[in-house]
C-alpha positions in Angstrom: 8.7 45.8 48.7 12.2 45.5 47.2 13.6 47.6 50.1 11.8 45.3 52.5 13.5 42.2 51.1 16.9 43.9 51.2 16.3 44.8 54.8 15.5 41.2 55.6 18.6 39.9 53.8 21.0 42.4 55.4 23.3 40.7 58.1 22.4 41.4 61.6 24.4 44.0 63.5 25.0 46.2 60.6 23.6 49.7 60.8 21.1 51.1 58.4 21.4 54.4 56.7 18.5 56.6 57.0 16.1 56.3 54.2 13.7 58.6 52.8 10.2 57.6 51.9 9.6 53.8 52.6 7.6 51.5 50.1 4.4 49.9 51.1 4.6 46.9 53.4 2.6 43.6 53.2 -0.5 43.8 55.3 -2.1 40.9 57.1 -4.8 40.8 54.5 -2.4 40.3 51.6 -0.6 37.4 53.4 -4.0 35.7 54.1 -4.9 36.0 50.4 -1.6 34.4 49.3 -2.1 31.5 51.7 -5.7 31.0 50.4 -4.3 30.7 46.8 -1.8 28.1 47.8 -4.5 26.1 49.6 -6.7 26.1 46.5 -3.7 24.8 44.3 -3.0 22.1 46.8 -6.6 20.9 46.9 -6.8 20.9 43.0 -3.6 18.8 42.8 -5.0 16.2 45.2 -8.2 15.9 43.2 -6.2 15.4 39.9 -4.1 12.7 41.5 -7.1 10.9 42.9 -7.9 9.4 39.4 -4.5 7.6 39.4 -4.2 6.2 42.9 -1.1 4.3 43.8 -2.9 1.0 44.3 -0.9 -1.2 42.0 2.8 -1.0 42.5 3.5 -3.0 39.4 2.2 -0.2 37.1 4.3 2.5 38.7 7.3 3.8 36.8 10.5 3.0 38.7 13.0 5.8 38.8 16.8 5.3 38.9 19.5 7.8 39.8 20.9 9.3 36.6 24.2 11.1 36.1 24.1 14.9 36.5 24.5 15.3 32.8 21.4 13.3 32.0 18.0 14.5 33.0 16.3 12.3 35.6 13.3 10.7 34.0 11.1 7.7 34.8 12.4 4.5 33.3 9.9 1.9 32.4 10.8 -1.7 33.1 12.2 -3.2 29.9 10.6 -6.3 28.5 13.1 -8.7 26.9 12.6 -9.0 23.1 11.2 -12.2 21.7 13.8 -14.7 20.4 14.8 -14.2 16.8 13.2 -16.4 14.2 15.8 -18.1 12.1 15.7 -17.0 8.4 14.5 -19.7 6.0 17.1 -21.7 4.2 17.7 -20.7 0.6 18.7 -24.2 -0.5 15.3 -25.8 -0.5 11.8 -25.5 -1.8 10.0 -22.5 -0.3 7.0 -21.5 -2.4 3.8 -23.5 -2.1 1.2 -23.3 -4.8 -2.3 -24.6 -3.9 -3.9 -25.8 -7.1 -7.6 -24.8 -7.3 -9.8 -27.4 -8.8 -11.7 -25.0 -11.0 -8.5 -24.5 -13.2 -8.4 -28.1 -14.2 -6.8 -31.2 -12.7 -7.1 -32.6 -9.2 -6.5 -30.4 -6.2 -3.0 -30.7 -4.7 0.0 -28.8 -3.4 3.0 -28.1 -5.5 6.3 -27.0 -3.9 8.7 -25.1 -6.0 12.2 -23.8 -5.6 12.1 -20.0 -6.0 15.5 -19.9 -7.6 13.9 -21.8 -10.6 11.3 -19.0 -11.1 13.7 -16.3 -12.1 16.4 -15.7 -14.7 19.3 -13.3 -14.7 18.0 -10.8 -17.2 21.4 -8.9 -17.2 23.0 -11.8 -19.1 19.9 -13.4 -20.8 21.0 -11.9 -24.2 24.6 -13.4 -24.0 25.0 -16.7 -25.8 26.4 -19.6 -23.9 29.6 -20.3 -25.7 29.1 -24.1 -25.2 25.9 -23.9 -27.2 27.1 -22.2 -30.4 29.4 -23.1 -33.3 30.7 -20.9 -36.1 28.9 -21.3 -39.4 29.3 -19.7 -42.8 26.7 -17.0 -41.9 27.3 -16.6 -38.2 26.9 -18.5 -35.0 24.7 -21.6 -35.1 23.0 -23.3 -32.2 24.4 -26.7 -31.1 24.1 -29.1 -28.2 26.8 -28.7 -25.6 29.3 -31.4 -25.0 27.6 -32.1 -21.6 24.2 -32.6 -23.4 22.6 -29.3 -22.6 20.3 -27.9 -25.3 19.4 -24.4 -26.4 15.8 -25.5 -25.8 16.6 -25.9 -22.1 19.1 -23.2 -21.4 17.3 -20.3 -23.1 13.8 -21.3 -21.9 11.9 -18.8 -19.8 11.2 -20.3 -16.3 7.6 -20.7 -15.2 5.9 -22.0 -12.0 5.5 -25.7 -13.1 2.0 -25.7 -11.4 -0.7 -27.9 -12.8 -3.1 -25.1 -13.7 -4.6 -23.7 -16.9 -1.7 -22.5 -19.0 -1.8 -20.4 -22.2 1.2 -19.8 -24.4 1.1 -17.0 -27.0 3.8 -16.7 -29.7 3.9 -13.4 -31.7 5.9 -13.6 -34.9 7.1 -11.3 -37.6 9.5 -9.3 -35.3 12.3 -7.3 -36.9 10.4 -6.7 -40.1 9.1 -3.4 -38.9 11.4 -1.5 -36.6 8.6 0.5 -35.0 6.3 -2.5 -34.7 9.1 -4.5 -33.2 10.0 -1.9 -30.6 6.3 -1.6 -29.6 5.9 -5.4 -29.3 8.9 -5.8 -27.1 7.9 -2.8 -24.9 4.2 -3.6 -24.5 3.9 -7.4 -24.5 4.5 -9.0 -21.1 7.7 -11.1 -20.7 5.6 -14.3 -20.6 4.7 -13.8 -24.3 7.1 -15.6 -26.7 8.5 -13.6 -29.6 9.5 -15.0 -32.9 11.9 -13.2 -35.4 11.6 -13.2 -39.1 15.0 -14.0 -40.7 14.5 -11.4 -43.4 14.2 -8.7 -40.8 16.8 -6.1 -39.9 18.9 -5.6 -36.7 17.8 -8.9 -35.4 20.7 -9.2 -33.0 19.9 -5.9 -31.4 16.2 -6.7 -31.0 17.0 -10.1 -29.7 19.1 -8.5 -26.9 16.3 -6.1 -26.0 13.7 -8.9 -26.0 15.8 -11.2 -23.8 16.6 -8.3 -21.4 12.9 -7.8 -20.9 12.3 -11.5 -20.1 10.9 -12.9 -23.4 11.7 -16.3 -24.6 12.4 -16.1 -28.3 12.2 -18.2 -31.5 13.3 -18.1 -35.1 10.8 -18.3 -37.9 11.8 -20.4 -41.0 10.1 -19.7 -44.3 8.7 -22.9 -45.8 7.0 -23.3 -49.2 3.3 -22.8 -49.2 0.9 -23.9 -51.9 0.8 -21.5 -54.9 4.5 -20.7 -54.5 6.0 -18.5 -55.8 2.8 -16.4 -56.2 2.6 -16.7 -52.4 6.2 -16.1 -51.3 7.4 -16.3 -47.7 10.6 -14.4 -48.6 14.3 -14.9 -49.3 15.8 -18.4 -48.8 12.5 -20.2 -48.6 12.8 -24.0 -48.1 11.1 -25.7 -51.0 10.0 -29.2 -52.0 11.9 -29.1 -55.2 15.3 -28.1 -53.7 17.8 -30.7 -52.7 18.1 -31.6 -49.0 21.6 -30.0 -48.9 20.2 -26.8 -50.4 17.3 -26.7 -47.9 19.8 -27.3 -45.0 21.9 -24.5 -46.3 18.9 -22.2 -46.3 17.8 -23.4 -42.9 21.3 -22.7 -41.4 21.2 -19.2 -42.9 18.0 -18.5 -40.9 19.4 -20.1 -37.8 22.5 -18.0 -37.9 20.6 -14.7 -37.9 20.7 -14.5 -34.1 21.2 -16.5 -31.0 19.6 -17.4 -27.6 16.4 -18.9 -29.0 14.7 -22.1 -27.9 13.4 -23.4 -31.3 12.1 -22.6 -34.7 8.6 -21.9 -36.0 7.2 -22.4 -39.5 6.3 -19.3 -41.6 3.7 -20.6 -44.0 4.8 -24.0 -45.4 1.6 -25.9 -45.9 3.1 -27.7 -48.9 6.6 -28.2 -47.5 5.5 -29.6 -44.1 3.3 -32.2 -45.8 6.2 -33.6 -47.8 8.2 -36.2 -45.8 11.2 -36.2 -48.1 11.6 -32.4 -47.7 10.6 -32.1 -44.1 12.6 -35.0 -42.6 16.1 -33.6 -43.0 15.0 -30.3 -41.4 13.6 -32.1 -38.3 16.8 -34.2 -38.0 18.9 -31.0 -38.1 16.8 -29.4 -35.3 17.3 -32.6 -33.2 21.1 -32.4 -33.7 21.1 -28.8 -32.6 18.9 -29.2 -29.6 16.1 -27.0 -30.8 12.3 -27.3 -30.5 9.8 -26.9 -33.2 6.5 -25.0 -33.3 3.9 -25.9 -35.9 1.4 -23.1 -36.0 -1.4 -25.5 -36.7 -2.5 -23.8 -39.9 -2.1 -27.0 -42.0 -3.9 -30.2 -41.1 -1.6 -32.1 -43.4 1.6 -31.2 -41.6 3.9 -34.2 -40.8 5.8 -32.2 -38.1 4.2 -34.2 -35.1 5.3 -37.6 -36.5 8.7 -36.5 -37.5 9.4 -34.7 -34.3 8.5 -37.7 -32.3 10.7 -39.9 -34.4 13.7 -37.5 -34.0 13.0 -36.7 -30.3 12.4 -33.0 -31.0 10.4 -31.0 -28.5 7.2 -30.1 -30.3 4.2 -27.8 -29.8 1.3 -27.4 -32.2 -0.8 -24.2 -32.2 -4.5 -24.4 -31.3 -5.4 -21.3 -33.3 -4.1 -18.2 -35.1 -5.4 -15.4 -33.1 -5.3 -12.6 -35.6 -6.3 -14.1 -39.0 -8.9 -11.3 -38.8 -7.3 -8.0 -38.0 -10.0 -6.8 -35.6 -9.6 -6.2 -31.8 -12.9 -7.8 -30.9 -12.1 -10.9 -33.1 -8.7 -11.3 -31.6 -10.0 -11.0 -28.0 -12.6 -13.7 -28.9 -9.9 -16.0 -30.1 -7.9 -15.4 -26.9 -11.0 -16.3 -24.9 -11.3 -19.5 -26.8 -7.6 -20.3 -25.9 -8.6 -19.8 -22.2 -11.5 -22.2 -22.6 -9.2 -24.8 -24.2 -6.6 -24.4 -21.5 -9.2 -25.0 -18.8 -10.4 -28.1 -20.6 -7.1 -29.8 -21.4 -4.6 -27.9 -19.2 -2.9 -25.8 -21.8 -3.4 -24.0 -25.1 -1.2 -22.2 -27.6 -2.0 -19.4 -29.9 0.1 -17.7 -32.6 -0.1 -14.2 -34.1 1.9 -11.5 -35.8 3.3 -8.2 -34.5 0.5 -6.0 -35.8 -0.4 -3.0 -33.7 -3.9 -4.3 -33.1 -2.6 -7.7 -32.1 -0.1 -6.4 -29.6 -2.7 -4.1 -28.1 -5.3 -6.9 -27.7 -2.8 -9.4 -26.3 -1.3 -7.0 -23.8 -4.8 -6.1 -22.5 -6.0 -9.7 -22.4 -3.0 -11.1 -20.6 -3.4 -8.7 -17.8 -7.0 -9.7 -17.3 -6.4 -13.5 -17.8 -3.8 -13.5 -15.0 -6.5 -12.2 -12.6 -8.7 -15.1 -13.6 -6.0 -17.6 -12.6 -4.6 -18.3 -16.1 -0.8 -18.7 -16.2 0.9 -17.3 -19.3 3.8 -19.5 -20.2 6.4 -19.6 -23.0 6.5 -22.0 -25.9 9.0 -24.3 -24.1 6.5 -24.8 -21.2 3.9 -26.5 -23.5 6.1 -28.3 -25.9 6.1 -32.1 -25.6 9.7 -33.1 -25.0 10.5 -36.7 -25.8 13.8 -36.5 -23.9 11.9 -35.7 -20.6 9.2 -38.3 -21.0 
């Protein structure tokens, strides 16, 4: 057949050399068979195309001539994109919280500025130079010239919503290095941490706690009944000491670190019940722009009256959550805090940085959030006379 094609393609008028044996030529039967195959292919194509008839010109792809370097392909008609939606402005309230009635308080809508719900954790451990002064034992907190207070500047932001709020303050940090590290690492940032002034490396632990989002406080040892048999530790403020001596001991504790919102009593049932001893302490806190947390362990404490008189932000604990060192007992106390918060809007519990306490609180907080409880810092539940 190859010789046959060559013979056909040879120009007319040129002679042919004699050939030997010729290859087989196409017979009439072979040609007929080839035509039959072509007919079958053609019919099949028509049947396949019958399912997509060209009845609706609007659905047909329109082809356009393309440059030789680009393969010609059907180009679908392009639909113009929808107009761009302008981004929300960043200088106004953007978050809307719908207050469910089952969490206490009337239903309503609260609009919050999202910038108020965050803090710059990269610099949260750096003291504001306008809020410190140099003391004999280190830097002491002080009101800024423009009126700002450590209580405000170092407070952890929260939503401001009118829901059930629970504040948990865990004290005794810096006494045990391992326990302190575990408490800072495991407790959510919403939990407030209080440092014992007798502890070690308080400055380093303060920085770590602030970087992880915790609001912090300083504990101050106050004289309990049966002192010195029951001794809160070095530089305890006592009823028999002079006001100047007690202020010196207070400033020693305050200078142990920076970036805290207030102080919390450590023991002190006798001291807090004595107005002559307690009044100078509260006046000093007012001058320095600090809040005060009374753990609520003594019903005779005069802290509420004195704080109101000196316009000191004050919170009183509802319960000590770990007076019994048992996980089940601690969880029960935390559940009681939730009930109190749903009844009156907020509740505050205090505890110490024991391993069982840290474990129970971390577990409970995760579940309480799912039930609509907001965990807030000490500053969020303190009554502030300057804002009333």
